[in-house]
C-alpha positions as CSV (number, residue, x, y, z in Angstrom):
1,M,18.0,2.8,-43.3
2,N,16.8,3.3,-46.8
3,E,17.2,7.0,-47.8
4,L,13.6,7.3,-48.9
5,Q,12.3,5.9,-45.6
6,R,14.6,8.2,-43.7
7,Q,13.4,11.3,-45.6
8,R,9.8,10.3,-45.1
9,Y,10.4,9.7,-41.4
10,L,12.0,13.2,-41.0
11,S,9.3,14.8,-43.0
12,A,6.6,13.3,-40.9
13,L,8.3,14.6,-37.8
14,G,8.5,18.1,-39.3
15,I,12.3,18.1,-39.7
16,D,13.4,19.7,-42.9
17,T,17.2,19.3,-42.5
18,F,19.0,16.8,-40.3
19,V,22.8,17.0,-39.8
20,P,24.4,14.7,-37.1
21,R,26.5,16.6,-34.6
22,L,28.7,13.6,-33.9
23,V,30.1,11.1,-36.3
24,L,29.9,7.5,-35.0
25,P,33.0,5.4,-35.1
26,C,33.5,3.5,-38.4
27,A,30.4,5.3,-39.8
28,P,30.7,6.2,-43.5
29,P,30.6,10.0,-44.2
30,S,27.3,11.6,-45.1
31,V,26.8,12.3,-48.8
32,P,24.0,14.6,-50.1
33,C,21.4,12.7,-52.0
34,E,19.1,14.0,-54.7
35,L,15.6,12.6,-54.3
36,P,14.0,11.4,-57.5
37,Q,11.2,13.5,-58.8
38,A,7.9,11.9,-59.8
39,A,7.4,11.7,-63.6
40,V,4.9,14.3,-64.8
41,P,3.1,14.1,-68.1
42,A,4.2,16.7,-70.6
43,A,0.7,18.0,-70.8
44,A,0.6,18.9,-67.2
45,G,0.4,22.6,-66.4
46,P,2.6,24.8,-64.2
47,A,0.3,24.2,-61.2
48,V,0.9,20.4,-61.3
49,M,4.7,21.0,-61.7
50,E,4.6,23.3,-58.6
51,A,2.8,20.7,-56.6
52,V,5.4,18.1,-57.4
53,R,8.2,20.4,-56.1
54,Q,6.4,21.0,-52.8
55,P,7.9,19.0,-49.9
56,A,6.0,16.2,-48.2
57,P,3.3,17.2,-45.8
58,T,4.4,17.7,-42.2
59,A,2.8,16.3,-39.0
60,T,1.0,19.6,-38.5
61,A,-0.7,19.7,-41.9
62,T,-1.6,16.3,-43.2
63,A,-4.0,15.5,-46.0
64,S,-6.4,13.7,-43.7
65,G,-6.1,16.2,-40.9
66,A,-4.7,13.6,-38.4
67,S,-2.6,14.8,-35.5
68,G,1.2,14.6,-35.6
69,A,1.2,11.7,-33.1
70,D,-1.1,9.6,-35.3
71,T,1.0,10.3,-38.4
72,V,4.2,9.3,-36.6
73,G,2.5,6.2,-35.4
74,Q,1.4,5.3,-38.9
75,V,4.9,5.8,-40.2
76,L,6.4,3.5,-37.6
77,R,3.7,0.9,-38.3
78,D,4.6,1.1,-42.0
79,M,8.2,0.6,-41.2
80,G,7.4,-2.4,-39.0
81,V,8.7,-0.7,-35.8
82,A,5.5,-0.3,-33.9
83,K,2.4,-2.5,-33.7
84,P,-1.0,-1.3,-32.7
85,T,-2.0,-2.2,-29.2
86,A,-5.4,-2.4,-27.6
87,V,-6.2,0.5,-25.3
88,R,-7.2,-0.5,-21.8
89,K,-10.5,1.2,-21.0
90,E,-11.3,-0.2,-17.6
91,P,-9.4,1.1,-14.5
92,L,-6.7,-1.0,-13.0
93,K,-7.7,-3.0,-10.0
94,A,-5.8,-2.1,-6.9
95,A,-4.3,-4.9,-4.8
96,V,-6.7,-5.3,-1.9
97,P,-5.2,-7.2,1.1
98,K,-7.0,-10.4,2.1
99,Q,-9.4,-10.1,5.0
100,R,-7.9,-11.7,8.1
101,E,-10.1,-14.3,9.8
102,V,-11.6,-13.0,13.0
103,L,-10.9,-15.6,15.8
104,E,-12.7,-16.0,19.1
105,T,-10.6,-15.3,22.1
106,I,-10.1,-18.5,24.1
107,H,-10.5,-18.3,27.9
108,L,-9.4,-21.4,29.8
109,H,-9.5,-22.4,33.5
110,L,-7.1,-25.0,34.8
111,W,-7.5,-27.0,38.0
112,R,-5.5,-29.7,39.7
113,P,-8.3,-31.2,41.9
114,A,-6.2,-34.3,42.5
115,D,-2.6,-35.4,42.1
116,D,-3.5,-37.5,39.1
117,L,-6.0,-35.3,37.4
118,I,-5.9,-32.0,35.4
119,V,-9.1,-30.3,34.4
120,V,-9.2,-27.6,31.7
121,D,-12.4,-25.8,31.1
122,H,-13.4,-23.4,28.2
123,Y,-15.5,-20.5,29.5
124,H,-16.8,-17.1,28.6
125,P,-16.0,-14.3,31.1
126,G,-18.9,-12.4,32.4
127,D,-21.4,-15.3,32.5
128,A,-21.4,-15.4,36.3
129,L,-22.4,-19.1,36.4
130,P,-21.6,-21.5,39.3
131,T,-19.1,-23.5,37.3
132,H,-16.8,-24.1,40.4
133,T,-19.7,-25.7,42.3
134,L,-20.7,-27.9,39.3
135,L,-17.2,-29.2,38.9
136,S,-16.8,-29.9,42.6
137,N,-20.1,-31.9,42.7
138,M,-19.1,-33.9,39.5
139,L,-15.7,-34.8,40.9
140,R,-17.1,-36.0,44.2
141,L,-19.3,-38.4,42.3
142,L,-16.9,-39.4,39.5
143,W,-13.5,-39.4,41.0
144,P,-12.5,-42.1,43.5
145,N,-10.0,-40.0,45.5
146,D,-10.4,-36.9,47.5
147,V,-10.6,-33.7,45.5
148,R,-9.9,-30.1,46.2
149,I,-11.3,-27.2,44.1
150,D,-9.5,-24.0,44.5
151,A,-9.5,-20.8,42.4
152,G,-7.5,-22.5,39.7
153,E,-5.4,-20.8,37.0
154,A,-7.0,-18.6,34.2
155,I,-5.4,-18.0,30.8
156,R,-6.6,-16.3,27.7
157,C,-5.3,-16.5,24.1
158,P,-4.5,-14.0,22.7
159,I,-3.2,-12.4,25.8
160,S,-4.8,-9.0,25.0
161,D,-7.2,-7.3,22.5
162,K,-4.4,-5.2,21.2
163,V,-2.6,-8.1,19.6
164,A,-5.7,-10.2,18.8
165,S,-5.9,-8.8,15.2
166,L,-2.3,-10.1,14.6
167,Y,-3.0,-13.7,15.6
168,T,-3.8,-16.4,13.1
169,R,-5.3,-19.8,13.9
170,E,-1.8,-21.4,13.8
171,D,-0.5,-18.8,16.2
172,M,-3.2,-19.6,18.7
173,Q,-2.7,-23.3,18.3
174,V,1.1,-23.0,18.9
175,E,0.6,-20.8,22.0
176,L,-2.1,-23.0,23.6
177,Q,-0.2,-26.2,23.0
178,A,3.0,-24.7,24.4
179,W,1.0,-23.6,27.5
180,L,-0.6,-27.0,28.1
181,S,2.6,-28.8,27.4
182,E,4.3,-26.8,30.1
183,E,1.5,-27.5,32.6
184,L,1.6,-31.2,31.8
185,Q,5.4,-31.4,32.4
186,K,4.7,-30.8,36.2
187,T,2.5,-34.0,36.4
188,P,3.2,-36.1,33.2
189,K,1.2,-39.1,34.4
190,A,-2.0,-37.2,35.3
191,Q,-5.2,-37.7,33.4
192,V,-6.5,-34.7,31.5
193,W,-10.1,-33.6,31.0
194,L,-10.7,-31.0,28.3
195,L,-14.1,-29.4,28.9
196,G,-15.2,-27.6,25.8
197,G,-14.9,-28.8,22.2
198,E,-14.1,-25.4,20.8
199,A,-10.9,-25.1,22.8
200,A,-10.1,-28.8,22.3
201,K,-9.8,-28.2,18.6
202,Y,-6.6,-26.3,19.2
203,L,-5.1,-29.1,21.4
204,V,-6.1,-32.5,20.0
205,R,-4.4,-34.2,17.1
206,P,-6.6,-33.6,13.9
207,S,-5.8,-36.9,12.2
208,T,-7.4,-38.9,14.9
209,V,-10.8,-37.2,14.7
210,N,-13.4,-39.2,12.8
211,T,-16.7,-37.9,11.5
212,K,-19.7,-40.0,10.3
213,Q,-21.1,-39.3,6.8
214,P,-24.9,-39.2,6.5
215,S,-24.9,-41.6,3.5
216,D,-22.2,-43.9,4.7
217,D,-21.8,-46.1,7.8
218,K,-18.1,-45.9,7.7
219,S,-16.1,-43.0,9.2
220,R,-13.3,-41.1,7.6
221,A,-10.4,-39.1,9.1
222,A,-11.0,-35.4,9.3
223,S,-8.9,-33.0,7.3
224,P,-5.6,-31.7,8.9
225,E,-7.5,-28.6,10.0
226,L,-10.3,-28.9,12.5
227,T,-11.9,-25.6,11.5
228,G,-14.8,-27.4,9.9
229,V,-15.4,-29.9,12.8
230,E,-18.3,-29.0,15.1
231,P,-17.3,-29.0,18.8
232,E,-20.0,-31.6,19.6
233,Q,-18.2,-34.1,17.4
234,L,-15.3,-34.1,19.9
235,H,-17.4,-34.6,23.0
236,F,-17.2,-37.8,25.1
237,K,-14.1,-39.1,23.3
238,R,-10.6,-39.7,24.4
239,L,-8.3,-38.1,21.8
240,P,-4.5,-37.8,21.6
241,L,-3.1,-34.4,22.5
242,T,-0.7,-32.4,20.2
243,V,1.8,-31.6,22.9
244,E,5.4,-32.6,23.8
245,P,5.9,-36.4,23.8
246,S,7.0,-36.3,27.5
247,A,3.7,-34.9,28.6
248,A,0.3,-36.7,28.8
249,A,-0.6,-38.7,25.7
250,D,-4.3,-38.0,25.5
251,A,-7.3,-36.3,27.0
252,L,-11.0,-36.9,27.6
253,V,-13.0,-34.3,25.8
254,L,-16.3,-33.3,27.5
255,P,-18.8,-30.4,27.2
256,S,-17.8,-27.3,29.0
257,L,-19.2,-26.5,32.4
258,T,-21.1,-23.6,30.9
259,D,-22.7,-25.9,28.3
260,M,-23.7,-28.4,31.0
261,L,-25.3,-25.7,33.1
262,N,-27.3,-24.4,30.1
263,A,-28.2,-27.9,28.9
264,P,-28.5,-30.2,31.9
265,E,-29.3,-33.3,29.8
266,L,-25.6,-33.4,28.9
267,K,-24.8,-34.6,32.4
268,N,-26.4,-37.9,31.7
269,K,-23.6,-38.9,29.4
270,I,-20.8,-37.8,31.7
271,W,-20.8,-40.9,34.0
272,R,-20.6,-43.4,31.1
273,A,-17.9,-41.3,29.2
274,V,-15.7,-41.1,32.3
275,H,-15.9,-44.8,33.2
276,S,-15.7,-46.1,29.7
277,N,-12.7,-44.0,28.9
278,G,-11.1,-44.1,32.3
């Protein structure tokens, strides 16, 4: 470092004398250096000569009244060591976790009314509707063989409210598909009716679902996710299932028994859908 810069740096820090306590390896020995005095005109009086002999102002008493930190910063900037940086005035934004999607709990009823038929219905517990009676009457009219309607098997996903907040849409899809695949392994050649488009969205293959555009007569394949597809768009269609290859290949998607009880006009389309997709 230049001797003048070093002295100015020490003076700005308020250090009158600096002697290193340790000598660095291969460092030349320190040699006292006389600082040059500024030339003063001969006509200058004793007061001017005394001012010249005074040491440089320290960080505690500067000509502009600036603080010691400002003076040191100015010295470092003059030396090219430090650059002024903008001061951040707004508070830092804390990382807020993303809000998890609130998913509806899926309640399903499974019946085996015949050896070659499996019926899965999406229902809401607590409705107290005669869904068993409606299903029994439908099968007596639509199914050629004898049917038997028992209590069936109920399943819910997620399995409890305690773990519902931990489930994602993919978790529910994997769990429901694994459950249905295991049930279909028992009768792999049976036909499947999925009653309820909301539950069917977790079980059918997305790439096979087509939706009509208002401004176009042609249909296009839906996106890989069926979250934006309305349940009514899946009704009265036979769609492939996303289950193990050894299980049933497809299912007939119909409105749920609850929807048919609340909207009886839906029953008019059941006969044609079953026989045209049989």
